[in-house]
C-alpha positions in Angstrom: 16.3 -12.3 64.6 13.2 -13.3 66.3 10.0 -13.5 64.4 7.0 -12.1 66.2 3.4 -12.6 64.9 1.2 -9.5 65.4 -2.5 -9.3 64.6 -3.4 -6.7 62.0 -5.6 -4.0 63.5 -9.2 -3.8 62.4 -10.0 -1.1 59.8 -6.4 -0.5 58.6 -7.5 -0.5 55.0 -10.6 1.4 55.5 -10.6 5.2 55.0 -12.6 7.6 57.1 -13.9 9.3 53.9 -17.2 7.9 52.6 -16.6 6.0 49.3 -19.3 8.1 47.5 -17.5 11.2 48.4 -14.2 9.8 47.1 -16.0 8.9 43.9 -17.4 12.4 43.5 -13.9 13.9 44.0 -12.4 11.5 41.5 -15.1 12.2 38.9 -14.9 15.9 39.5 -11.1 15.9 39.0 -11.4 13.9 35.8 -14.1 16.2 34.5 -12.0 19.3 35.2 -9.0 17.7 33.4 -11.1 16.8 30.4 -12.7 20.2 30.1 -9.4 21.9 30.5 -7.8 19.7 27.8 -10.6 20.2 25.4 -10.7 24.0 26.0 -6.9 24.2 25.3 -7.3 22.1 22.2 -10.1 24.4 21.0 -8.1 27.5 21.6 -5.1 26.1 19.8 -7.2 25.1 16.8 -8.8 28.5 16.7 -5.4 30.2 16.8 -4.1 28.2 13.9 -7.2 28.3 11.7 -6.6 31.8 10.2 -3.4 30.4 8.7 -5.4 27.9 6.6 -5.3 29.1 3.0 -8.5 30.7 1.8 -8.5 28.4 -1.2 -8.6 25.4 1.1 -11.6 26.9 2.9 -13.4 27.4 -0.4 -12.8 23.8 -1.4 -14.5 22.7 1.8 -17.7 24.2 0.5 -17.3 23.2 -3.2 -19.8 20.3 -2.9 -22.4 22.1 -0.9 -25.7 22.8 -2.8 -26.0 26.5 -3.7 -29.1 28.2 -5.1 -28.4 29.6 -8.5 -28.9 33.4 -8.9 -32.1 34.4 -10.6 -30.7 37.5 -12.2 -33.4 39.8 -10.6 -33.5 43.4 -9.7 -33.2 42.4 -6.1 -30.0 40.5 -6.7 -28.6 43.2 -8.9 -29.0 45.8 -6.3 -27.7 43.6 -3.5 -24.6 42.9 -5.5 -24.1 46.6 -6.2 -24.2 47.4 -2.5 -22.0 44.4 -1.6 -19.4 45.5 -4.1 -19.3 49.0 -2.6 -19.0 47.6 0.9 -16.2 45.3 -0.1 -14.4 48.2 -1.7 -14.1 50.1 1.5 -13.3 47.2 3.9 -9.8 46.5 2.8 -10.1 42.7 2.5 -7.0 40.6 1.9 -6.4 40.0 -1.8 -7.0 36.3 -1.6 -10.5 36.6 0.0 -13.5 36.7 -2.3 -17.0 37.5 -1.1 -19.9 35.7 -2.8 -23.4 37.0 -2.1 -26.4 34.6 -2.1 -30.0 35.8 -1.9 -32.7 33.4 -0.6 -36.3 34.1 -1.4 -37.5 32.8 1.9 -39.5 34.4 4.8 -36.8 33.6 7.3 -35.6 36.7 9.1 -31.9 35.9 8.9 -28.5 36.6 7.3 -25.2 34.9 7.9 -21.6 34.5 6.8 -20.3 31.0 6.2 -17.2 29.2 4.8 -15.6 30.1 1.6 -16.5 33.8 1.6 -20.2 33.1 1.2 -22.8 35.6 2.6 -26.5 34.5 2.6 -29.3 37.0 3.1 -33.0 36.2 3.3 -35.9 38.1 1.9 -37.7 37.9 5.3 -35.0 40.2 6.8 -34.5 42.4 3.8 -38.2 43.3 3.7 -37.9 44.8 7.2 -34.9 47.1 6.5 -35.8 50.8 6.4 -33.0 52.1 4.2 -29.8 51.4 2.4 -27.6 52.4 5.3 -29.1 49.6 7.4 -28.6 47.2 4.5 -24.9 48.2 4.2 -24.5 47.7 7.9 -25.9 44.2 7.6 -23.7 43.3 4.6 -20.6 44.9 6.2 -21.1 43.0 9.4 -21.2 39.6 7.6 -18.3 40.5 5.3 -16.3 41.5 8.4 -16.7 37.9 9.7 -15.3 36.6 6.4 -12.4 39.2 6.6 -11.5 38.0 10.1 -11.8 34.3 9.0 -14.4 33.8 11.7 -16.2 30.9 9.9 -13.1 28.8 9.6 -12.0 29.6 13.1 -15.4 28.7 14.5 -15.6 25.5 12.4 -12.0 24.4 13.4 -12.7 24.9 17.0 -16.0 23.0 16.8 -14.5 20.1 14.9 -11.5 19.9 17.3 -13.6 20.0 20.4 -16.1 17.5 19.1 -13.3 15.1 18.0 -11.5 15.4 21.3 -14.7 14.7 23.3 -15.5 11.8 21.1 -12.1 10.3 21.6 -12.0 11.0 25.4 -15.5 9.7 26.0 -15.2 6.7 23.6 -17.6 7.7 20.9 -17.1 5.9 17.6 -19.0 8.2 15.3 -16.6 10.8 14.1 -18.5 12.0 11.0 -18.0 15.6 11.9 -17.5 17.1 8.5 -20.9 16.4 6.9 -22.8 19.3 5.5 -25.1 19.6 8.5 -22.2 19.3 10.9 -20.3 22.1 9.2 -23.2 24.6 9.5 -24.2 23.7 13.0 -20.7 24.4 14.3 -20.6 27.9 12.8 -21.3 29.8 16.0 -19.4 33.1 16.4 -18.2 34.3 19.8 -19.4 37.5 21.3 -15.9 39.0 20.7 -16.2 38.1 17.0 -19.6 39.8 16.8 -18.4 42.9 18.5 -15.4 43.2 16.2 -17.7 42.7 13.2 -20.0 45.4 14.4 -17.1 47.8 14.9 -15.7 47.2 11.4 -19.2 47.4 9.8 -19.8 50.8 11.4 -16.6 52.1 10.0 -17.7 50.8 6.5 -21.0 52.7 6.9 -19.2 55.9 7.8 -16.8 55.6 4.9 -19.7 55.0 2.4 -22.0 57.7 3.6 -19.9 60.2 5.6 -22.0 59.5 8.8 -23.2 56.6 10.8 -26.9 57.4 10.8 -29.0 54.4 9.8 -26.5 51.8 11.0 -28.4 51.2 14.3 -31.6 51.0 12.3 -30.6 47.4 11.5 -30.6 46.4 15.2 -33.7 48.4 16.0 -35.5 46.5 13.2 -34.5 43.1 14.4 -35.2 44.0 18.0 -38.7 45.2 17.0 -39.3 42.0 15.1 -38.2 40.0 18.2 -40.7 41.8 20.4 -43.5 41.6 17.9 -43.1 37.9 17.1 -42.1 36.8 20.6 -39.3 35.0 18.9 -35.9 35.2 20.6 -34.3 32.3 18.7 -33.5 31.6 15.1 -31.9 34.8 13.9 -28.2 34.0 13.4 -27.4 37.6 13.1 -28.5 38.2 16.7 -27.0 35.1 18.3 -24.1 35.6 20.7 -24.5 39.3 20.4 -24.7 41.8 23.2 -28.2 42.9 24.1 -29.7 45.1 21.5 -29.6 48.4 23.4 -26.1 47.8 24.8 -25.0 47.1 21.2 -26.4 50.3 19.9 -24.8 52.3 22.8 -21.5 50.6 22.0 -21.7 51.7 18.3 -22.7 55.2 19.3 -19.7 55.4 21.7 -17.4 54.2 18.9 -18.7 56.9 16.5 -18.3 59.6 19.2 -14.7 58.5 20.0 -13.9 58.6 16.3 -15.6 61.9 15.8 -17.9 60.4 13.1 -21.1 62.3 12.5 -24.1 60.4 13.8 -26.7 62.5 12.0 -27.3 62.7 8.3 -29.7 61.7 5.5 -30.2 58.0 5.0 -30.3 56.6 1.5 -33.7 55.2 0.5 -33.9 51.7 -0.9 -34.8 51.7 -4.7 -38.4 51.1 -5.5 -37.4 48.3 -7.9 -35.7 46.6 -5.0 -38.8 47.0 -2.7 -41.1 45.8 -5.5 -38.8 42.8 -6.2 -39.0 41.8 -2.6 -42.8 41.8 -2.8 -42.7 39.7 -5.9 -43.9 42.5 -8.2 
């Protein structure tokens, strides 16, 4: 065998592709893989979350500070309406709903872990009738029935933990009280399902659906008057107000539920209590 020495051609180890372009391609591919992995983990966690025992969910909130009930006419009436709503919503036996009234100006209401529903005086003062109040309470109770808070939290914690590990963050304190509440964002699908079930509860209670959409009209009017499109958890992730109302009307029509009827006025003692009288 004869050995022959040949010179290496110039540029044999140099690609025609600009190195910055190669870097962009590599980073884009890595980003897509990370996003896909995190998304799959989040979906998997959300799928498994409803199987977490409700007692376990309640224990997660056992240490959270809760404002003690003041035993007022406002709270008595809210509890009465809540009990009636719960009665017609066919909740699983293990789920308990606990209502909390907050004497704050915040125009808000939300469902959270452990079957807790929080309503604020700022929103209650704007409701025109009991039917709208029942729609509000039924919507939040529907979230609890469907286990939306624990699904939302589990997805949020899983996604945050996965990102922290993949990106090398060392701070994994995700279960603090602030972290729990900031992760409770419901998807639009969750909101639509809660709307649908709440409308059915209103029909069952009153024999018609008139007044249910008053809730959305009220919040929409407040948005326009205040110029505030943020801060109302009840409206976050929801379809646009008018589209939402049309969807509920279409549901009532398809179910042959009457959309006209007399609304039930709010008791004067309740109205006076909201005003501090």
